[in-house]
FIMITI-520984 format. One line per 10 residues: for each residue z, y, x of C-alpha. Coordinates in steps of 0.25 Angstrom, whole numbers. Layout:
N
Z:Y:X ~ ...
***
This chain:
424
539:-398:552 ~ 536:-397:568 ~ 543:-408:575 ~ 543:-414:590 ~ 545:-428:592 ~ 560:-434:589 ~ 560:-447:595 ~ 568:-448:606 ~ 581:-439:612 ~ 579:-433:624
593:-434:630 ~ 594:-420:638 ~ 608:-412:638 ~ 607:-396:641 ~ 608:-394:657 ~ 618:-382:662 ~ 604:-373:663 ~ 601:-376:650 ~ 614:-371:646 ~ 613:-359:656
599:-356:651 ~ 603:-355:635 ~ 615:-344:640 ~ 606:-335:647 ~ 595:-337:635 ~ 606:-333:625 ~ 610:-320:634 ~ 594:-317:634 ~ 594:-318:618 ~ 607:-310:620
600:-300:627 ~ 588:-300:617 ~ 596:-298:605 ~ 604:-285:611 ~ 591:-278:615 ~ 586:-282:602 ~ 598:-278:594 ~ 603:-266:601 ~ 594:-257:593 ~ 603:-259:581
614:-255:584 ~ 608:-242:590 ~ 601:-240:577 ~ 610:-228:571 ~ 609:-221:585 ~ 594:-222:587 ~ 594:-218:571 ~ 601:-207:574 ~ 594:-202:587 ~ 580:-202:583
581:-202:567 ~ 575:-215:563 ~ 575:-222:548 ~ 580:-236:547 ~ 565:-241:546 ~ 565:-234:561 ~ 576:-241:566 ~ 570:-255:559 ~ 557:-252:566 ~ 565:-250:580
574:-261:577 ~ 566:-272:573 ~ 553:-270:570 ~ 549:-266:584 ~ 555:-277:591 ~ 551:-288:582 ~ 537:-284:581 ~ 533:-291:593 ~ 545:-298:595 ~ 539:-309:582
524:-305:588 ~ 526:-310:600 ~ 535:-321:598 ~ 525:-330:593 ~ 517:-328:607 ~ 529:-329:616 ~ 534:-340:609 ~ 521:-347:612 ~ 523:-344:625 ~ 536:-348:627
530:-363:624 ~ 521:-362:636 ~ 528:-353:645 ~ 541:-350:654 ~ 551:-346:644 ~ 560:-339:654 ~ 551:-332:658 ~ 546:-326:644 ~ 561:-323:641 ~ 563:-317:654
551:-308:654 ~ 554:-306:639 ~ 570:-303:644 ~ 562:-291:651 ~ 556:-284:642 ~ 565:-284:630 ~ 576:-277:638 ~ 567:-269:646 ~ 562:-261:633 ~ 576:-262:625
581:-255:637 ~ 570:-243:637 ~ 573:-243:621 ~ 584:-232:625 ~ 573:-225:631 ~ 564:-224:617 ~ 566:-210:611 ~ 558:-211:598 ~ 552:-223:587 ~ 541:-229:594
548:-229:608 ~ 559:-237:605 ~ 550:-245:595 ~ 542:-249:606 ~ 554:-252:616 ~ 558:-260:604 ~ 545:-268:604 ~ 545:-272:617 ~ 560:-277:615 ~ 554:-287:606
542:-291:614 ~ 553:-296:625 ~ 562:-302:617 ~ 550:-310:610 ~ 550:-319:621 ~ 564:-325:621 ~ 567:-333:609 ~ 554:-343:609 ~ 557:-342:624 ~ 571:-346:624
573:-354:612 ~ 562:-363:618 ~ 570:-363:633 ~ 584:-367:625 ~ 576:-379:619 ~ 571:-384:631 ~ 585:-383:636 ~ 593:-389:626 ~ 591:-402:618 ~ 587:-400:603
601:-404:597 ~ 607:-393:603 ~ 596:-384:600 ~ 603:-377:588 ~ 615:-374:596 ~ 607:-368:610 ~ 598:-360:601 ~ 610:-354:592 ~ 617:-351:607 ~ 604:-345:611
604:-337:598 ~ 619:-332:601 ~ 611:-321:608 ~ 607:-314:597 ~ 621:-310:590 ~ 626:-310:604 ~ 616:-300:609 ~ 616:-292:595 ~ 630:-291:599 ~ 629:-285:611
619:-275:607 ~ 628:-271:594 ~ 641:-268:604 ~ 635:-263:616 ~ 624:-254:611 ~ 634:-250:599 ~ 643:-246:611 ~ 634:-240:619 ~ 625:-233:610 ~ 638:-226:605
644:-223:616 ~ 631:-220:625 ~ 618:-218:614 ~ 608:-230:611 ~ 597:-227:622 ~ 609:-231:633 ~ 612:-243:624 ~ 597:-248:625 ~ 599:-246:640 ~ 611:-252:643
607:-265:634 ~ 592:-267:636 ~ 589:-266:650 ~ 600:-277:657 ~ 592:-288:650 ~ 581:-287:660 ~ 590:-292:671 ~ 593:-305:664 ~ 577:-311:665 ~ 579:-316:678
591:-326:672 ~ 581:-331:663 ~ 571:-335:672 ~ 580:-345:678 ~ 582:-353:663 ~ 575:-367:665 ~ 563:-368:659 ~ 562:-383:654 ~ 550:-390:649 ~ 546:-388:634
552:-398:624 ~ 562:-404:636 ~ 574:-406:627 ~ 566:-411:614 ~ 567:-425:608 ~ 556:-433:615 ~ 547:-443:608 ~ 544:-456:612 ~ 530:-454:608 ~ 518:-450:618
522:-433:618 ~ 510:-426:612 ~ 507:-414:622 ~ 497:-409:613 ~ 501:-393:611 ~ 505:-391:596 ~ 498:-383:587 ~ 507:-368:585 ~ 502:-369:570 ~ 512:-380:566
523:-371:567 ~ 517:-364:555 ~ 515:-377:546 ~ 530:-380:548 ~ 536:-377:533 ~ 550:-378:541 ~ 547:-367:552 ~ 541:-359:542 ~ 555:-359:532 ~ 563:-359:542
557:-346:550 ~ 558:-340:536 ~ 570:-343:534 ~ 575:-338:544 ~ 567:-325:544 ~ 574:-320:533 ~ 587:-323:536 ~ 584:-316:551 ~ 582:-302:540 ~ 597:-302:536
602:-308:551 ~ 592:-297:559 ~ 598:-285:547 ~ 612:-287:550 ~ 611:-282:565 ~ 601:-273:564 ~ 604:-265:550 ~ 620:-267:550 ~ 624:-258:562 ~ 616:-247:556
622:-249:542 ~ 637:-249:548 ~ 633:-236:557 ~ 626:-227:547 ~ 631:-232:533 ~ 646:-238:536 ~ 648:-228:548 ~ 654:-237:558 ~ 653:-232:573 ~ 642:-236:581
651:-243:591 ~ 656:-251:579 ~ 644:-257:573 ~ 641:-262:588 ~ 654:-269:589 ~ 655:-275:574 ~ 642:-280:576 ~ 643:-283:590 ~ 656:-292:587 ~ 650:-298:574
637:-302:582 ~ 644:-308:595 ~ 654:-315:587 ~ 650:-320:574 ~ 634:-319:577 ~ 636:-326:591 ~ 643:-338:585 ~ 636:-341:573 ~ 623:-339:583 ~ 629:-347:593
635:-358:585 ~ 626:-358:573 ~ 616:-368:580 ~ 628:-379:579 ~ 632:-375:567 ~ 618:-377:563 ~ 614:-391:571 ~ 626:-396:563 ~ 617:-393:548 ~ 605:-399:556
613:-413:557 ~ 611:-413:542 ~ 596:-413:542 ~ 586:-405:550 ~ 586:-392:540 ~ 601:-392:544 ~ 600:-378:552 ~ 591:-371:542 ~ 602:-374:532 ~ 612:-368:540
604:-355:541 ~ 603:-354:526 ~ 617:-358:525 ~ 621:-345:535 ~ 610:-337:526 ~ 619:-337:515 ~ 630:-337:521 ~ 627:-321:526 ~ 623:-317:510 ~ 635:-313:505
640:-306:519 ~ 628:-298:518 ~ 630:-293:507 ~ 645:-290:511 ~ 638:-283:522 ~ 631:-274:515 ~ 637:-271:500 ~ 652:-274:504 ~ 655:-258:510 ~ 667:-262:516
666:-262:532 ~ 675:-273:534 ~ 667:-281:525 ~ 654:-279:531 ~ 661:-281:545 ~ 664:-293:541 ~ 649:-299:535 ~ 643:-292:548 ~ 651:-302:556 ~ 650:-314:548
634:-312:547 ~ 633:-309:561 ~ 636:-324:562 ~ 631:-332:550 ~ 618:-322:550 ~ 614:-326:563 ~ 618:-341:564 ~ 604:-346:561 ~ 598:-342:574 ~ 600:-355:583
596:-364:572 ~ 585:-357:567 ~ 579:-356:582 ~ 581:-372:581 ~ 576:-376:570 ~ 564:-370:575 ~ 565:-378:587 ~ 566:-391:579 ~ 555:-386:570 ~ 544:-384:579
547:-392:592 ~ 546:-389:606 ~ 532:-385:608 ~ 532:-375:598 ~ 545:-370:599 ~ 542:-356:607 ~ 533:-354:595 ~ 542:-359:585 ~ 554:-350:589 ~ 543:-337:589
536:-340:576 ~ 552:-342:569 ~ 556:-329:578 ~ 543:-322:574 ~ 545:-324:560 ~ 562:-321:559 ~ 559:-308:569 ~ 548:-302:560 ~ 556:-303:545 ~ 570:-303:552
566:-292:562 ~ 552:-286:559 ~ 552:-285:543 ~ 566:-285:538 ~ 572:-272:545 ~ 562:-262:543 ~ 563:-267:528 ~ 578:-265:528 ~ 576:-252:536 ~ 566:-247:525
574:-250:512 ~ 586:-243:519 ~ 576:-230:522 ~ 572:-232:507 ~ 585:-233:502 ~ 591:-219:509 ~ 596:-225:522 ~ 594:-213:530 ~ 604:-206:522 ~ 611:-217:515
611:-229:526 ~ 620:-238:519 ~ 607:-240:509 ~ 605:-249:523 ~ 614:-259:517 ~ 607:-261:505 ~ 594:-263:511 ~ 600:-274:519 ~ 602:-283:507 ~ 589:-290:511
598:-295:520 ~ 606:-305:510 ~ 593:-308:502 ~ 586:-311:515 ~ 598:-322:519 ~ 596:-328:504 ~ 582:-330:506 ~ 583:-335:519 ~ 593:-345:515 ~ 582:-352:504
571:-353:516 ~ 580:-360:526 ~ 585:-368:514 ~ 570:-372:513 ~ 568:-373:528 ~ 579:-386:530 ~ 574:-392:518 ~ 560:-393:523 ~ 566:-396:537 ~ 572:-406:529
561:-411:524 ~ 551:-412:536 ~ 546:-423:543 ~ 551:-427:558
***
């Protein structure tokens, strides 16, 4: 396990500028997920106009985005350990907002694919740089809480995408929805440049021993068994978490004939209330779990995975819209409550000198599996089962989600035990 020295505490309380930076970065993360998620609520309209199958939708919604999002995450993570993090974030914000808006101009598969690739390129800058900044603005004991507050941008951004995208799509069409919700993000880049840029490691516990200024070998990340179990477990968990927003809107619209605007309200409300609260406060709960042992946050993640299994089964197989809506509402919370704790554990495992790269590796694996691999598999299964003529078969293909959650619970349990057994 990778560790930094923990001999003498640093007495530093968060400044008002730190809290303001957290609020702004949460807003930027909201815009990030709005632009990433918007296409999902518009899938039925795009599918109808351009005559795409579910496999093509999966490639446009996830694979195109995740190709460079994951590949560039590693060098961008390394860059975040060396250059101005706020400048990285501002540049990425301009790029992803621009190409999210330009998606509305696209008129075929490959032009939409290119715009989504560029959204992924821009968004790849945010995670490593923002999380590294926050860990230098707040002390370690608040890390899970702060990372969860930041991660609240995920459900809130998704909620905005479904609320606004569902309404705009139903009223104006899918192209104006991209224009109205994509381009405005460009104007927030100037505010990002006002964020303070603290010295890396400034809030870490300081050693009473002379500091080792030698660079840390990045290959140590690959040698950490705890990190391997951690990222694999959460990557499998992400299969279910991502499928919730990627496929359930299409299932409700196409198989259950729920109006698009109504689906947008349902999912937007669920993400905003259940998802927002669980993501924002999941870190605080996980930090309490951690007081029982170093692997406490991972035990919290495993518990969430187990709780989500019966909810997924109810969502997919009850056949009752009221039950399905209730299961979705709870899944929007329990299925996302692990985001902050997972990121906080990465930071604790890798230490300050490899934090940006460590987060990038975490994002690479989690998004590569959860966004890049799983959605096309689900889309292909749906097509093979006759999803074009029988859209309810998409629900059968999604049985992969409760299975993935069971596997994730086991992997995170192993990671927790490994962390408990690791030497300081």
